[in-house]
N, C-alpha and C positions, 0 to 999 in steps of 0.2 A: 503267479503265472510267469514263466520265463519267456523272454523275447527270443525270436529265432536267431539273433546274433549271439546270444549268451547261452544258448542251449548246448547241452552235451549229449553225445550219443554214447550209450552204454554198450560196448562191444564185448566180446567173450571175456576178456580179463582186464579191460581198461576203459577209462572214460576219455573221450576225445571230442573236440569241437568239430562240427561238420565242415567248417572252412579249412581246418588243418588237414582233415582227411581228404578233402577234394584236392587241395594243393599237392599232397603227397602222390595221389593217384595221377594227377596231371603231370607231375614231374616224371613218374615212372613210365607212363605211356609216351611222353615226349622223348625221353632218353631211348626207349626201345625203338621208336620210329627213326630217330636220328642215327642210332647205331646201325639199323637195318639199311637205311639209305646210303650211309657212308660205306658200309661193307659192299653193297651191290655196285656202287660207283667204283670202288677200288678193285673189286674182283673181276669186273667185266669192263675194262677200259675201251674195248673195241666194239661194244654193243651199240646197236642203233636205238634202243629203247631207254636211253638214259634220261630223257626229258621228264619222265614220271618221277624219278628219284630226286631230280633237282627241284621239281615243283613241290614235292612233299617236304624237302629241306627248307625251301623258302617259306612254305606255309607255317611250319613249326617255328621258324625264326621270327616270322611276322607276328605270331601269337605272343611270343615272349618279349620282344623288343617293343617298348612303347613308342608310339609315334610322336615326333617332336612337335611342340607348339610354342608359340611366343608367349601366350598368356597363362601358361601352366605354372602354378605356384611351386610345384616340385622341382622344376627345372630352372627357376629364376634364382638369381643371386641377390642378396641384400646389399645395397650400397654401403660403402664404408662411412662410418660416422666419424668425421674429422675432429670432433670435439674430444673423442676418447683416445685418439692417437697421440703419442708423445713425440715431440720434436727434438 
């Protein structure tokens, strides 16, 4: 029996992982929303209802940009090992 993380979906003519398909769909939808918001902001510079487009832009950006944290292993840098450096 395969685990959910290693399962493959059999689509019309390809096999793909569920995570890859979700990521592609998320990218396409995010790009569509970003494009729409940027177009509306550029096309109607004098409009009074620009707040909704700015809020959609900030929502999409906040979804994609990870929040900073001090204890996060991905963001931390390893200290230099002075024994391996040549003088």
